[in-house]
C-alpha positions in Angstrom: 37.6 -5.8 13.6 39.5 -2.6 13.3 38.1 0.9 14.2 38.3 3.4 11.2 39.6 5.6 13.8 42.9 3.7 14.0 43.6 3.4 10.7 46.7 5.1 9.4 45.9 8.4 7.6 48.4 10.4 5.1 48.1 13.9 4.7 47.2 15.9 1.1 48.0 19.5 0.9 45.4 21.3 -2.0 47.6 23.0 -4.8 45.4 25.8 -4.6 45.0 27.0 -0.9 47.7 24.6 0.7 44.9 23.5 2.4 45.6 20.1 4.4 43.6 17.2 3.9 43.0 13.8 5.2 43.3 10.9 3.3 42.0 7.7 5.0 42.3 5.2 1.6 45.7 5.8 1.0 46.0 2.8 -1.7 43.2 3.7 -3.7 42.9 7.2 -3.2 44.3 9.5 -6.0 41.6 12.2 -6.5 40.5 14.9 -4.0 38.3 17.6 -3.8 38.9 20.8 -1.2 36.6 21.7 0.7 37.8 25.2 1.5 38.4 26.4 -2.1 36.6 24.1 -4.4 39.4 22.5 -6.1 39.2 19.4 -7.5 42.5 17.8 -7.8 44.6 14.7 -9.2 47.5 13.4 -6.9 50.3 11.1 -8.9 52.6 8.9 -6.9 55.2 11.5 -6.6 53.2 13.5 -4.7 52.4 16.0 -7.8 49.1 17.6 -8.1 47.3 18.6 -10.9 43.9 20.6 -10.7 41.6 19.1 -13.1 37.8 21.1 -12.4 36.5 23.9 -10.0 33.1 22.8 -8.4 31.3 25.9 -7.4 28.1 25.2 -5.6 25.2 27.4 -6.9 23.7 27.8 -3.7 24.6 27.3 -0.1 25.9 23.4 0.6 24.2 22.0 3.8 25.6 18.4 4.1 23.8 15.9 6.7 27.1 14.1 7.7 30.3 15.9 7.7 33.5 14.6 5.7 35.2 12.5 8.6 32.0 11.0 10.2 31.9 7.7 11.7 29.2 5.5 11.9 28.4 1.6 11.9 26.5 0.0 9.2 25.3 -3.6 8.6 28.0 -4.0 11.7 30.7 -2.7 9.7 32.4 0.9 11.5 32.1 3.0 8.2 33.5 6.5 7.3 32.2 9.5 5.1 35.6 10.2 3.1 33.8 11.8 0.5 30.7 13.9 -0.3 29.2 14.7 -4.0 26.5 17.0 -5.0 24.8 15.8 -8.3 22.2 18.1 -10.2 19.7 16.4 -13.1 19.5 19.7 -15.3 16.7 18.6 -17.0 14.1 17.7 -14.0 16.0 20.2 -11.9 16.5 17.7 -8.9 19.9 17.4 -7.2 20.9 15.0 -4.3 23.9 14.0 -2.4 26.1 11.1 -2.5 28.1 10.0 0.8 31.1 7.5 -0.1 31.7 5.2 3.0 35.0 3.7 3.6 36.7 0.6 5.4 39.2 -1.2 4.3 37.4 -4.8 4.8 35.0 -3.7 2.4 36.1 -4.2 -1.2 34.1 -1.3 -2.9 32.9 1.8 -1.1 29.2 2.0 -0.1 27.4 4.9 -1.0 24.5 6.8 1.0 22.0 8.8 -1.5 20.0 11.0 -0.2 17.0 12.6 -2.6 14.3 15.1 -0.9 15.0 13.6 2.4 14.9 10.0 1.0 17.5 7.7 1.5 19.7 4.7 -0.4 22.4 2.7 0.3 24.2 1.4 -2.9 27.0 -0.6 -3.5 28.8 -1.7 -6.6 27.0 -4.9 -7.7 29.0 -7.9 -8.7 26.2 -9.3 -10.4 27.4 -9.0 -14.4 24.9 -10.9 -16.0 21.9 -8.3 -15.9 19.8 -8.2 -18.5 17.4 -5.4 -19.7 14.2 -6.9 -21.2 11.1 -5.6 -23.4 8.4 -6.9 -21.3 4.9 -5.6 -22.8 6.5 -2.6 -23.9 8.1 -1.6 -21.0 12.0 -2.2 -20.2 12.6 -4.5 -17.0 15.6 -5.9 -15.2 14.6 -9.8 -13.7 17.2 -10.1 -10.9 16.5 -12.9 -8.2 13.0 -13.7 -9.4 12.0 -10.1 -9.1 11.4 -8.1 -11.8 12.8 -4.5 -11.7 10.9 -1.9 -13.7 12.3 1.1 -15.6 12.2 4.4 -13.6 14.2 7.0 -15.3 17.3 8.2 -17.1 19.3 11.0 -16.8 22.8 12.7 -17.0 24.1 14.6 -14.2 26.3 17.5 -13.7 28.3 18.0 -10.7 27.9 21.0 -8.2 29.7 20.4 -4.9 32.3 17.7 -3.8 34.6 17.2 -1.0 37.0 14.7 -0.1 39.0 11.9 -1.4 38.2 9.3 -4.9 39.6 6.5 -6.4 38.2 7.5 -9.9 38.4 10.8 -11.8 34.7 12.4 -10.7 34.9 15.3 -13.2 35.8 13.1 -16.0 32.6 11.4 -16.1 30.2 14.3 -15.4 27.8 15.2 -17.8 29.3 12.3 -19.9 27.3 9.5 -17.7 24.3 8.0 -18.9 22.6 6.7 -15.6 19.1 4.0 -16.1 17.6 3.3 -12.7 15.2 0.3 -12.6 13.1 -0.3 -9.6 11.3 -2.8 -7.4 10.5 -0.8 -4.0 12.6 -0.8 -1.7 15.2 -2.0 -3.8 17.0 -0.4 -7.1 19.3 -1.4 -9.8 21.4 1.3 -11.5 22.9 1.3 -14.8 25.9 3.8 -15.5 27.3 3.8 -19.1 30.3 5.9 -18.8 32.0 7.7 -21.9 35.7 9.4 -21.9 36.7 12.3 -23.5 36.0 11.3 -26.6 32.5 9.5 -26.3 33.4 5.9 -26.1 31.8 3.7 -23.8 33.8 2.2 -21.1 33.7 -1.2 -19.5 31.5 -2.3 -22.1 28.6 -0.5 -20.2 28.7 -3.0 -17.6 28.8 -1.0 -14.5 25.8 -2.0 -12.4 24.9 -0.8 -9.0 22.3 -2.0 -6.3 20.7 -0.2 -3.8 17.9 -0.5 -0.5 15.7 2.3 0.7 17.1 3.1 4.2 15.0 5.1 6.9 16.8 8.6 8.0 16.5 7.5 11.6 18.6 4.3 10.8 21.4 6.5 9.2 21.2 9.0 12.2 21.4 6.4 14.7 24.4 4.9 12.9 26.4 8.3 13.0 25.5 9.4 16.4 23.5 12.6 14.7 20.4 14.0 15.4 17.7 13.3 13.0 16.9 17.1 12.9 20.2 17.4 11.1 18.5 16.0 8.3 16.2 17.4 5.6 12.5 16.5 6.0 10.9 14.1 3.4 9.1 15.6 0.7 6.7 13.8 -1.1 6.8 9.8 -1.8 10.5 8.6 -2.3 11.2 6.2 -5.6 12.1 3.7 -3.2 10.2 4.5 -0.4 8.0 1.6 1.0 4.4 2.2 0.2 2.8 2.9 3.6 -0.2 0.8 2.9 1.6 -2.2 2.9 3.3 -1.8 5.9 1.2 -3.9 8.0 -0.2 -6.0 5.4 1.0 -9.5 5.9 -0.1 -8.7 9.6 -3.7 -7.6 8.3 -4.5 -10.5 5.7 -3.3 -12.6 8.4 -5.9 -11.5 10.8 -8.6 -11.2 8.1 -7.8 -14.8 6.8 -8.0 -15.9 10.3 -11.7 -14.1 11.1 -13.0 -15.2 8.0 -12.4 -18.7 8.8 -13.9 -18.3 12.4 -17.2 -17.2 10.9 -17.6 -19.7 8.3 -16.4 -22.7 11.1 -19.4 -20.6 13.1 -22.0 -20.7 10.4 -21.1 -24.3 9.9 -21.5 -25.0 13.7 -25.0 -23.2 13.7 -25.7 -24.8 10.6 -25.2 -28.7 12.1 -26.3 -28.0 15.8 -29.3 -25.9 14.7 -30.3 -26.9 11.5 -32.9 -24.5 9.2 -36.6 -26.1 9.3 -39.8 -24.8 8.3 -42.3 -24.5 11.2 -45.2 -23.3 9.2 -46.2 -22.8 5.6 -49.9 -21.3 4.6 -51.5 -19.8 1.5 -52.8 -16.2 2.4 -56.3 -14.9 1.3 -56.7 -11.3 1.8 -60.3 -10.3 1.6 -61.4 -6.3 1.8 -63.1 -4.6 4.8 -66.0 -3.2 3.1 -66.3 -0.7 6.1 -63.2 1.1 5.0 -63.8 4.2 3.5 -60.0 5.3 1.7 -57.1 3.1 2.1 -58.4 -0.5 1.9 -58.1 -2.5 5.1 -58.3 -6.1 5.1 -59.9 -8.7 7.5 -57.3 -10.5 9.9 -55.9 -13.6 9.7 -54.6 -15.7 12.2 -52.8 -19.3 11.6 -52.8 -22.2 13.7 -50.4 -22.9 16.6 -46.6 -24.0 15.4 -43.9 -25.2 17.8 -40.2 -22.9 18.1 -37.7 -24.6 19.5 -35.2 -21.9 21.0 -34.0 -19.7 21.4 -34.2 -19.6 17.7 -34.4 -16.9 14.6 -37.5 -16.9 12.8 -37.6 -16.0 9.0 -41.0 -15.0 8.1 -41.2 -14.6 4.3 -44.2 -13.1 2.6 -45.1 -13.3 -1.3 -47.9 -11.3 -2.5 -48.2 -10.9 -6.7 -49.0 -7.2 -6.5 -48.5 -5.4 -10.1 -48.1 -1.3 -10.2 -49.4 -1.2 -6.8 -48.6 -1.8 -2.9 -49.9 -3.5 -0.2 -48.6 -3.2 3.9 -48.9 -6.4 6.1 -48.2 -6.2 9.7 -47.6 -9.4 11.1 -47.6 -10.0 15.2 -45.9 -13.1 16.5 -47.9 -14.5 19.5 -46.8 -16.7 22.2 -49.7 -18.9 23.2 -48.5 -19.7 26.7 -48.0 -16.0 28.1 -49.3 -14.0 25.5 -45.9 -12.2 24.9 -46.1 -10.4 21.1 -43.6 -9.5 18.6 -44.7 -6.9 15.8 -43.1 -6.2 12.2 -44.6 -4.7 8.9 -43.6 -5.3 5.5 -44.4 -3.2 2.6 -44.8 -4.8 -0.6 -44.9 -3.0 -4.2 -43.8 -3.8 -7.3 -44.2 -1.6 -10.5 -42.9 -2.3 -14.1 -43.6 -0.2 -17.0 -41.6 0.8 -20.6 -40.2 4.2 -20.8 -38.2 5.7 -24.3 -39.0 1.8 -25.9 -37.0 0.4 -23.0 -38.7 -2.1 -19.9 -38.0 -0.7 -16.5 -39.3 -2.3 -13.1 -38.5 -1.7 -9.4 -39.5 -3.6 -6.2 -40.7 -7.2 -5.5 -43.3 -9.1 -4.6 -41.5 -11.1 -2.1 -40.4 -9.5 1.6 -38.6 -11.3 4.4 -39.1 -9.8 8.2 -36.6 -11.2 11.2 -37.7 -12.3 14.7 -34.7 -12.9 16.7 -33.9 -14.9 19.9 -37.6 -16.7 20.0 -37.8 -18.0 23.0 -39.4 -22.0 23.0 -42.7 -22.1 23.1 -46.4 -22.7 20.7 -46.9 -19.6 18.7 -49.3 -18.2 16.1 -49.6 -15.1 13.5 -51.9 -12.6 13.4 -51.8 -11.1 10.3 -53.5 -7.8 8.8 -53.2 -5.8 5.5 -53.9 -2.5 4.5 -53.6 -1.5 0.4 -54.3 1.3 -1.9 -56.8 -1.2 -3.9 -60.0 -2.7 -2.7 -59.4 -6.3 -4.1 -58.7 -9.4 -3.2 -55.0 -10.7 -3.0 -53.9 -13.7 -2.5 -50.5 -15.0 -1.0 -48.1 -17.1 0.8 -46.3 -16.8 4.0 -43.6 -19.2 5.3 -41.9 -19.6 8.3 -38.5 -20.5 9.1 -36.3 -21.3 12.3 -32.6 -21.1 12.1 -32.5 -19.4 8.8 -29.4 -18.1 7.7 -29.3 -14.8 7.7 -27.3 -13.9 5.1 -28.1 -10.1 5.2 -26.0 -10.4 8.7 -23.3 -12.2 7.2 -22.6 -10.3 4.4 -22.5 -7.3 6.4 -19.9 -9.1 8.4 -17.8 -10.2 5.5 -17.9 -6.4 4.4 -16.8 -5.5 7.7 -13.5 -7.9 7.7 -13.1 -7.0 3.7 -13.4 -2.9 4.1 -9.9 -2.3 5.6 -7.8 -4.8 3.2 -10.1 -3.3 0.4 -9.0 0.3 1.8 -5.2 -0.6 1.8 -5.6 -2.3 -1.6 -6.9 1.2 -3.3 -4.6 3.1 -1.2 -1.6 1.2 -2.6 -2.5 1.7 -5.9 -3.2 5.6 -5.3 0.5 5.3 -3.6 1.8 3.6 -6.6 0.5 6.2 -8.9 2.0 8.4 -7.3 5.2 7.2 -7.2 5.3 6.7 -11.0 3.8 10.3 -11.9 
């Protein structure tokens, strides 16, 4: 492809200040904005120039890309041939539009910069866009995607320089613009009206654009990124930062979940859960105790453990509006090694303001981890607030599924995806407010 630098150019002179202007699109450019005196004029085929407007910037204008700058976007050489600064008076938001020209491209491409966020926009060749009212919201369906209505506005021109193939002054203040977004993409519908207020082009002027990072533009035009304005706030089309690594996170999470459940299945298959001991309990108060009631120690018969294994010891004592503490010692019959734990069993129930309430449970579970193989027995003691007999039941299971550990592991795996979903929703709420 021939470089833009080698294209023939045509000289144009401003009718006001006589400044020489560069014309790159000789076939189509008939309107020009002088960077020296801010005059906007039309040049006829015979070379006659007619002043149409004057654009006086209301503040010092600093452009990110200079007129005539060359760069490469989408594999094509591009040159900045026109610059427009527009203002939405109602929202007091201004933005820059940089027209990019290459004779091999049918229409101009436009780089739009709003608050440090950039969009690459082009005239759409697809003329069958239809606006639908879905659940009270206006949307456009395009390529199996729904673009939601974002904003509508009319603009005025604050500043312009370069060449154009249409009368930008004619449509200023008369163009109604609707934007529909599906980040990082946008559809723009312009309804242009002439001086009489009649609608042009049957309202079928559509553009489509895609968010583009400033770094990409800086590299394309070989300018320092520091020359660009900093991003302010969340851009309308800016990809949600919470979703940048979403696919990777989901794949990793799903893979880990599958691994967890496969591991759990293998453990259940090769080390199935089994009950190694179960018996009723009878707690009899020690008459020698004075304050808190203590109970006679109970010793179970011996049982076999095929280790290393986790033991799940479930205690059940039907207390009511009271508590009982049950220390349990697991004793290895062969070497005397001991493993100790204790659980408080308490249950309370009552009525308040006509409503029933309860707290606690008559069941508690203690866990001993990595118990070696061997014969074992339990020493069971207890003390309670009330000096009375208690009945209960104890069950010892080997290789019981530790649901609490499984739940903690699942919670750990799902915590970050859940956080990203929350962050995504917060970001989208910011986008639409």
